[in-house]
C-alpha positions as a printed Julia matrix, in Angstrom:
164×3 Matrix{Float64}:
 -31.09    3.92   -1.44
 -28.69    3.93   -4.4
 -26.78    0.65   -4.78
 -23.06    0.76   -3.96
 -21.21   -0.27   -7.1
 -17.45   -0.85   -6.99
 -15.14   -0.45   -9.95
 -12.3    -2.99  -10.13
  -9.9    -1.89  -12.88
  -6.89   -3.73  -14.23
  -5.16   -5.14  -17.24
  -6.02   -8.74  -16.27
  -3.38  -10.14  -18.62
  -4.53  -12.83  -17.86
  -6.99  -13.0   -14.98
  -5.6   -15.01  -12.04
  -6.95  -16.72   -8.94
  -5.84  -13.61   -7.04
  -8.09  -11.44   -9.2
 -10.99  -13.83   -8.7
 -10.41  -13.69   -4.95
 -10.67   -9.87   -5.0
 -13.73   -9.92   -7.29
 -15.58  -12.39   -5.04
 -14.7   -10.5    -1.87
 -15.71   -7.15   -3.39
 -18.96   -8.8    -4.47
 -19.62   -9.71   -0.84
 -19.07   -6.11    0.27
 -20.77   -4.1    -2.49
 -24.11   -4.39   -4.28
 -22.31   -4.84   -7.58
 -18.86   -4.94   -9.09
 -17.79   -3.65  -12.48
 -14.58   -5.25  -13.7
 -12.97   -2.71  -16.02
 -10.37   -4.15  -18.37
  -7.8    -1.57  -19.4
  -6.69   -1.6   -23.0
  -3.16   -0.79  -21.75
  -1.45   -0.64  -25.12
   1.57    0.94  -23.38
   2.02   -2.29  -21.36
   1.91   -4.38  -24.55
  -0.31   -7.12  -23.1
   0.22  -10.74  -24.09
  -3.49  -11.22  -24.71
  -5.64   -8.89  -26.83
  -8.38   -6.94  -25.08
 -11.27   -9.07  -26.38
  -9.5   -12.26  -25.25
  -8.87  -10.81  -21.76
 -12.55   -9.87  -21.46
 -13.6   -13.36  -22.6
 -11.28  -15.0   -20.05
 -12.85  -12.87  -17.29
 -16.38  -13.72  -18.45
 -15.61  -17.43  -18.3
 -13.75  -17.22  -14.97
 -16.47  -15.15  -13.27
 -19.53  -16.95  -14.64
 -20.4   -17.95  -11.05
 -20.37  -14.34   -9.75
 -23.58  -12.38   -9.25
 -24.05   -8.67   -9.85
 -20.93   -8.47  -11.98
 -20.4    -6.52  -15.17
 -17.31   -6.61  -17.4
 -16.38   -3.6   -19.49
 -13.28   -2.27  -21.21
 -11.79    1.2   -21.09
  -9.04    3.35  -22.51
  -9.4     6.6   -20.61
  -8.66    7.99  -17.16
 -10.06    5.82  -14.4
 -11.76    8.79  -12.7
 -13.49    9.62  -16.0
 -14.68    6.02  -16.28
 -15.95    6.12  -12.69
 -17.87    9.29  -13.52
 -19.34    7.7   -16.67
 -20.65    4.68  -14.77
 -21.75    6.66  -11.73
 -19.51    5.28   -8.98
 -17.02    6.8    -6.6
 -15.63    3.48   -5.32
 -12.5     1.91   -6.77
 -11.3    -1.49   -5.56
  -7.65   -2.46   -5.83
  -5.8    -5.57   -4.71
  -2.65   -5.5    -2.59
  -0.23   -8.41   -2.42
   2.96   -6.89   -1.06
   4.55   -3.67    0.13
   5.6    -2.87   -3.44
   1.94   -3.03   -4.5
   1.01   -0.72   -1.64
   3.49    1.97   -2.69
   2.27    1.96   -6.28
  -1.42    1.72   -5.38
  -1.15    4.47   -2.77
   0.39    6.78   -5.38
  -2.36    5.92   -7.89
  -5.06    6.37   -5.25
  -3.74    9.84   -4.4
  -3.48   10.73   -8.09
  -7.1     9.68   -8.65
  -8.22   11.62   -5.57
  -6.41   14.7    -6.88
  -8.51   14.45  -10.06
 -11.75   13.7    -8.18
 -11.75   14.29   -4.41
 -14.92   12.19   -4.02
 -13.21    9.01   -5.28
 -12.63    6.4    -2.58
 -10.1     3.66   -3.17
 -10.67    0.48   -1.19
  -7.72   -1.9    -0.9
  -8.33   -5.62   -0.48
  -5.68   -8.22    0.19
  -6.13  -11.61   -1.44
  -6.26  -14.67    0.76
  -2.83  -16.06    1.6
  -2.76  -18.85   -1.04
  -3.28  -16.16   -3.72
  -0.98  -13.51   -2.27
   1.99  -14.25   -4.54
   0.09  -14.65   -7.81
   0.48  -11.96  -10.44
  -0.35  -11.85  -14.12
   3.32  -11.24  -14.91
   4.28  -14.47  -13.1
   1.61  -16.34  -15.07
   2.81  -14.83  -18.37
   6.42  -15.78  -17.63
   5.44  -19.37  -16.87
   3.27  -19.51  -20.0
   6.15  -18.21  -22.13
   8.22  -21.16  -20.95
   5.4   -23.67  -21.46
   5.05  -24.19  -17.72
   2.0   -25.28  -15.75
  -0.19  -22.39  -14.52
  -3.26  -24.47  -13.62
  -2.81  -23.71   -9.91
  -2.56  -19.95  -10.56
  -5.56  -19.29  -12.8
  -9.19  -20.45  -12.83
  -9.41  -23.97  -14.27
 -12.2   -22.82  -16.6
  -9.81  -20.65  -18.63
  -6.98  -23.17  -19.0
  -8.07  -24.4   -22.46
  -8.06  -20.82  -23.77
  -4.65  -20.06  -22.28
  -3.19  -23.17  -23.85
  -4.67  -22.37  -27.24
  -3.39  -18.77  -27.02
   0.06  -19.97  -26.0
   0.17  -22.28  -29.03
  -0.83  -19.42  -31.37
   1.47  -16.72  -29.97
   5.02  -16.43  -31.16
   6.54  -16.47  -27.67
């Protein structure tokens, strides 16, 4: 039987405890998880793509059957390239649901075999978003309770280097 591999795409700018929660839970459901880091130049991320990938590698070192890749194409095309039809997305609030539902339908219109699975983070992680973390970082606030402890030194060094 072919292993069930899930694709978890996102900008991960930066990765948060909420993302880790979804990655771990997807890893318990599927045979493997591919974390796909979007280049997302339109979003103008705070952290460059290579830094975001490195942060994920460090934060997920404990995870098994996990691969980290980057992409800059349509998600359905990426799914086709890697041979999966399963996309995992996280939902925190109703606003997430509306956006994710629209994206799920758009992906299904491009590839009717694509299945989008929505996972909710555990309650302590439900309010965490990368944008909240970035805002706190921009004001030199403490994000140690919002992101994996293992990436804190890299976030601090990035914050010192960035003109923010």
